[in-house]
C-alpha positions, 0 to 999 in steps of 0.5 A: 502636423501628423497625429500622435500614436494612440498604442504610443506614449512619450511619458515615463510612466509615473513612480507609483506605477513602477514601483507597484511594478517592482515590487510585482516581480521583485516580491519575497516567495512565501513558503506556500509558494504565493509572492509577498506584495502580489496578493491582498488579505484575502489571497486575489491576485491582484496582477494579470499575470498568470501563476507560473508554476507548473501543479503538481501529476495527478496521481495515477490512478488505481482500478478495483477487480470489481471496477473492471469486471463490471466495466468488462459486463459493461462492454460485453454487452455493447452491440450497437456500433459507437456505444464501446467509444461511448461507454471509453469516453464517458469512464476515460479509459482507452480500449487497450484497458479492456485489452489488458482486463481482458487478459486478465479476466482468461488468467484468473488474475482478476479472481486474484486480486479480489479483495481480501477478508479482513481480521485474522487467515483461519488456517487449515487443521492438518486433519492428522495434526490432531494424532501427532499431538496426542503421539507427541503427549504420549512419547513424553510421558514415556519417556519421562517415565523411562528416564525414572526406570533409569533412575530408579535401577542405578539406585537398586544398583548402587544398594547392591553393591551396598549390600555385597559390601556389607555381607563382604564386610560382615562375613571377614 
């Protein structure tokens, strides 16, 4: 007679085991992405299955100009073999980053990337701006005087014509 294999059982799963398997695989998903039947109240998973959801991509790292310049200074100070590699591993960088940053530094791009001063921007004052403003004001005043003089001249012409009419009427 053969001995029964310990790994293989001829018994059918009990209803309780079957219902827990069905509940864990057929449960509705919540808006948070958690199975409704797969978690207990504390949020712990009761099954040994890994989470099938793909995690979000890590956001891309952004390096400030100050950081780039500091790393370039540290890399230039590396003289012992292997020291530069340790620096790159410590910071999580590639040697291509250093190459790009050195090129940017030579072109002066890193200086342009320095943080800008906050607040209102100062306007570069043109040295002739005050002179232009004075001349524009003077021009406006002269135009006003000319307009007034034109009105006075028109009035004098009309008065002169009326006087001639009056003289003509008196003479006749």
